[in-house]
C-alpha positions as CSV (number, residue, x, y, z in Angstrom):
1,M,-13.5,78.2,52.0
2,L,-10.0,78.8,50.7
3,Q,-9.0,80.3,54.1
4,K,-10.4,77.1,55.8
5,L,-8.4,74.7,53.5
6,F,-5.2,76.8,54.0
7,S,-5.8,76.7,57.8
8,N,-6.3,72.9,57.8
9,K,-3.1,72.4,55.6
10,V,-1.0,74.6,58.0
11,S,-2.3,72.7,61.0
12,K,-1.4,69.4,59.5
13,I,2.1,70.6,58.6
14,L,2.6,71.8,62.2
15,F,1.4,68.6,63.6
16,F,3.6,66.4,61.5
17,S,6.6,68.7,62.2
18,F,5.9,68.4,65.9
19,F,5.5,64.7,65.6
20,S,8.7,64.2,63.6
21,A,10.7,66.4,66.0
22,T,9.4,64.5,69.1
23,V,10.3,61.1,67.5
24,F,13.7,62.4,66.4
25,T,14.4,63.8,69.9
26,T,13.3,60.5,71.5
27,N,15.6,58.5,69.2
28,L,18.5,60.8,70.0
29,N,17.9,60.2,73.7
30,A,17.3,56.5,73.4
31,K,20.1,54.1,74.3
32,V,21.3,51.5,71.9
33,S,20.1,47.9,73.0
34,L,23.1,45.5,72.6
35,V,22.9,41.8,73.4
36,T,25.8,39.4,73.6
37,S,26.2,35.7,73.6
38,L,29.1,35.4,76.0
39,P,29.9,37.3,79.2
40,D,33.3,38.3,77.8
41,I,31.7,40.1,75.0
42,K,29.3,41.7,77.4
43,Y,32.1,43.0,79.5
44,I,34.1,44.3,76.4
45,A,30.9,45.9,75.0
46,E,30.2,47.7,78.3
47,Q,33.8,49.2,78.1
48,V,33.2,50.5,74.6
49,A,29.5,51.5,74.9
50,G,29.8,53.3,78.2
51,D,26.5,55.0,79.1
52,R,25.2,55.2,75.5
53,A,23.9,51.6,75.4
54,E,22.1,49.1,77.4
55,V,24.2,45.9,77.3
56,S,22.9,42.6,78.3
57,G,24.2,39.0,78.1
58,M,22.5,35.6,77.6
59,I,24.8,33.1,79.5
60,R,27.0,33.0,82.5
61,G,30.7,32.4,82.7
62,T,30.1,28.9,84.2
63,D,27.9,27.9,81.2
64,D,29.3,25.9,78.4
65,P,28.9,28.2,75.3
66,H,28.8,25.1,73.0
67,F,25.6,23.7,74.5
68,V,23.0,26.2,75.8
69,M,19.4,25.7,76.7
70,T,17.5,28.6,75.3
71,R,15.0,30.5,77.4
72,P,12.0,32.8,76.6
73,D,13.9,35.9,77.9
74,F,16.6,35.3,75.3
75,L,13.9,35.9,72.6
76,V,12.5,39.0,74.4
77,K,16.0,40.5,74.5
78,L,16.8,39.7,70.9
79,S,13.4,40.9,69.6
80,E,14.2,44.3,71.0
81,A,17.9,44.4,70.2
82,D,19.7,47.0,67.9
83,V,22.9,45.0,68.0
84,L,23.8,41.3,68.6
85,C,27.4,40.4,69.2
86,V,28.6,36.8,69.0
87,I,31.9,34.9,69.1
88,G,31.2,33.2,65.7
89,L,33.2,30.5,64.1
90,D,30.2,28.2,64.8
91,L,30.8,28.2,68.6
92,E,27.1,29.1,69.2
93,I,25.8,27.2,66.2
94,G,23.5,25.2,68.3
95,W,21.5,28.1,69.7
96,I,22.2,31.5,68.3
97,P,20.9,31.0,64.7
98,Y,17.6,29.6,66.1
99,L,17.2,32.5,68.4
100,Q,17.9,35.0,65.6
101,Q,15.3,33.4,63.3
102,Q,12.7,33.3,66.1
103,S,13.3,36.8,67.2
104,R,12.0,38.1,63.9
105,N,14.3,41.1,64.3
106,I,15.8,42.0,60.9
107,K,18.3,44.3,62.5
108,I,20.3,41.5,64.1
109,Q,20.4,39.0,61.2
110,K,23.7,38.1,59.6
111,G,24.8,40.7,57.1
112,Q,22.7,43.4,58.8
113,P,24.2,46.5,60.5
114,G,23.2,45.2,63.9
115,F,24.9,41.9,63.6
116,C,28.5,41.8,65.0
117,D,30.7,38.7,64.7
118,T,33.6,39.6,67.0
119,S,36.0,37.1,65.3
120,F,36.3,39.4,62.3
121,G,40.0,40.3,61.8
122,V,41.2,37.8,64.4
123,K,44.0,35.4,63.4
124,I,42.4,32.1,63.8
125,L,44.3,29.1,65.1
126,G,43.6,25.4,64.5
127,E,42.0,25.7,61.1
128,P,41.3,22.1,59.8
129,T,43.7,20.9,57.1
130,V,41.6,17.8,56.2
131,M,37.9,17.1,55.4
132,M,35.8,16.6,58.6
133,D,32.5,14.9,59.5
134,R,30.4,14.3,62.7
135,S,32.3,11.1,63.4
136,M,35.2,13.3,64.4
137,G,33.1,14.9,67.3
138,D,32.2,18.5,67.8
139,M,34.7,19.9,65.4
140,H,34.8,23.5,64.4
141,I,35.2,23.8,60.7
142,Y,36.4,27.4,60.8
143,G,39.1,26.8,63.4
144,N,39.4,27.1,67.2
145,P,36.7,29.6,68.4
146,H,38.2,30.2,71.9
147,Y,40.1,33.2,70.8
148,W,38.9,35.7,73.4
149,N,41.5,34.4,76.0
150,D,44.2,36.3,74.1
151,P,44.0,40.0,75.1
152,I,45.3,41.2,71.7
153,N,42.3,39.4,70.2
154,A,40.1,41.1,72.8
155,I,41.3,44.4,71.4
156,Q,40.1,43.3,67.9
157,M,36.8,42.2,69.4
158,A,36.4,45.7,71.0
159,Q,37.0,47.3,67.7
160,N,34.4,45.1,66.0
161,I,31.9,46.1,68.7
162,K,32.8,49.7,68.3
163,N,32.2,49.5,64.6
164,A,28.8,47.8,65.1
165,L,27.8,50.5,67.6
166,T,28.9,53.3,65.2
167,R,26.9,51.7,62.4
168,V,23.6,51.8,64.3
169,D,24.4,55.0,66.3
170,P,26.7,57.2,64.1
171,L,26.0,60.4,66.2
172,N,27.9,58.8,69.1
173,G,30.7,57.5,66.9
174,E,33.5,59.6,68.5
175,Y,32.3,58.7,72.0
176,Y,32.7,55.0,71.1
177,E,36.0,55.6,69.5
178,G,37.4,57.3,72.6
179,N,36.1,54.4,74.9
180,F,37.7,51.9,72.5
181,N,41.1,53.6,72.6
182,T,41.1,53.8,76.4
183,F,40.3,50.1,76.6
184,K,42.9,49.2,74.0
185,K,45.6,51.0,76.1
186,R,44.5,49.1,79.2
187,L,44.8,45.8,77.4
188,I,48.1,46.5,75.9
189,Q,49.5,47.4,79.4
190,L,47.9,44.2,80.8
191,T,49.6,42.1,78.1
192,K,53.0,43.7,78.8
193,E,52.7,43.1,82.6
194,E,51.5,39.5,82.3
195,M,54.1,38.6,79.6
196,K,56.8,39.8,82.0
197,K,55.4,37.5,84.8
198,M,55.2,34.6,82.5
199,E,58.8,34.8,81.2
200,P,60.2,32.2,83.7
201,Y,57.4,29.8,82.5
202,F,57.9,30.2,78.8
203,G,57.9,26.7,77.2
204,L,55.9,25.1,80.1
205,K,54.0,22.1,78.9
206,V,50.5,21.4,80.2
207,A,47.7,19.0,79.3
208,V,44.1,20.3,78.7
209,F,40.8,18.5,78.8
210,H,39.3,20.5,76.0
211,D,41.3,22.4,73.3
212,Q,40.3,25.8,74.6
213,F,43.6,27.3,75.9
214,V,45.5,27.4,72.7
215,Y,45.2,31.2,72.2
216,L,46.2,31.9,75.8
217,A,49.2,29.5,75.4
218,S,50.2,31.0,72.1
219,R,50.2,34.6,73.5
220,F,52.0,33.8,76.7
221,K,54.3,31.2,75.3
222,F,53.5,27.9,77.0
223,N,52.4,24.6,75.4
224,A,48.8,23.4,75.7
225,N,48.6,21.0,72.7
226,L,47.9,17.7,74.6
227,T,44.1,17.1,75.1
228,I,42.4,14.5,77.2
229,E,39.4,14.7,74.9
230,E,39.9,12.1,72.3
231,R,37.4,13.9,70.0
232,P,35.8,17.3,70.9
233,G,32.6,16.8,72.8
234,V,33.0,13.0,73.1
235,P,34.1,11.3,76.4
236,P,37.6,9.8,76.0
237,S,38.1,6.0,76.0
238,V,40.3,4.4,78.7
239,R,42.6,3.3,75.9
240,Y,43.1,6.9,74.8
241,M,43.5,8.1,78.4
242,D,46.2,5.6,78.9
243,Q,48.1,7.0,76.0
244,V,47.8,10.5,77.5
245,I,49.1,9.2,80.8
246,S,52.1,7.6,79.1
247,Y,52.9,10.8,77.2
248,M,52.5,13.0,80.3
249,T,54.8,10.7,82.2
250,A,57.5,10.6,79.5
251,E,57.3,14.4,78.9
252,K,57.1,15.2,82.7
253,I,53.8,17.1,82.2
254,K,52.3,17.7,85.7
255,I,49.4,20.2,85.0
256,I,46.0,19.5,83.5
257,L,43.8,22.5,82.7
258,I,40.0,22.4,82.6
259,G,37.2,24.8,82.3
260,P,34.5,25.3,85.0
261,Y,31.8,23.6,83.0
262,H,33.6,20.4,82.1
263,N,33.2,17.1,84.0
264,P,36.5,16.8,86.0
265,K,36.4,13.0,86.4
266,Y,38.4,12.3,83.3
267,A,41.1,14.8,84.2
268,E,41.1,13.6,87.8
269,Y,41.5,9.9,86.5
270,V,44.5,10.9,84.3
271,S,46.0,12.9,87.2
272,S,45.7,10.0,89.6
273,K,47.9,8.0,87.2
274,V,50.6,10.7,86.8
275,P,52.5,11.1,90.1
276,G,52.7,14.6,91.3
277,S,50.3,16.1,88.7
278,V,47.5,18.5,89.5
279,V,44.2,19.4,87.9
280,V,43.6,23.2,87.7
281,T,40.3,24.7,86.9
282,L,40.6,28.1,85.0
283,P,37.6,30.5,84.9
284,V,38.0,30.8,81.0
285,S,35.2,33.6,80.9
286,V,34.3,36.6,82.9
287,G,32.2,35.2,85.8
288,G,33.8,31.7,85.4
289,S,34.7,32.0,89.1
290,P,33.7,34.4,91.9
291,E,37.1,36.3,91.5
292,A,36.8,36.7,87.7
293,V,34.7,39.9,87.7
294,T,36.3,41.6,84.8
295,Y,38.1,40.5,81.6
296,E,41.4,41.7,83.2
297,D,40.7,39.8,86.4
298,T,39.9,36.6,84.4
299,L,43.1,36.8,82.5
300,R,45.3,37.5,85.5
301,L,43.6,34.8,87.5
302,M,44.2,32.1,84.8
303,L,47.8,32.9,84.3
304,Q,48.4,33.1,88.1
305,K,46.9,29.7,88.6
306,I,49.2,28.3,85.9
307,R,52.2,29.8,87.5
308,D,51.2,28.6,91.0
309,A,50.6,25.1,89.6
310,S,54.0,25.0,87.9
311,D,55.7,26.1,91.2
312,R,53.8,23.4,93.2
313,T,54.7,20.6,90.8
314,K,58.5,21.3,90.3
């Protein structure tokens, strides 16, 4: 009887030891599942994660990140995710919080190890200095969220992603650190090269439809403070557009920048009233145009389009 009990106990210990070892080995071999809101974050995450994570995005570069129609596959991705990376600053306020809640995945909720707000540590521009309400349009109370168009900010984004990956997958921390450092060097070199090309265009004044190029302008020293939108997300009135036209004429502003997902008719109307002016569509995000395959491609393409437009309108 005693021998039988001992035999059963040993069998159970061996079984659970084998089971635990199998699960542990499986977890070691399993890739981290990382989901991103914007394609820019997806690209950056792929550079940092390498082959240790499955990285997937939810929207395309031609989609407006402010207004996204959610789909069932978004919930499937998020329910299985180990990490969720977002732009933050309420850019995705209309869709990400809802998806987080509906996913019922505790790992990716705000404050959990798997939640990554890539704006952490970024110097935010355009923080409001007055109280705001909805009558002022689609205002961002934490400042301008379009910070990813500055490559130095993209380095900070990559660091935030690296930290999130390391939190959920500490055994591969050194691997992620190495990939991050390689990507950082690439972006520093890219910034130096593009800054040199932009030197003759420092101080260039452009108009924009939506206030989304302020970080690009701040880094590469051109002025993009004149917006055709009277209030964010609200179509401009004719009266306001006439004011923009008068200002552009007086200041000799000949370039209007828009994103791929904005209705061009307002920019085209203004341009038709300002002799010699052009409307230039910039990709804004990875995948925003067929040529914008990588983050580096996207940045180079945007700056080249601005330089070309400046040369044409001189």
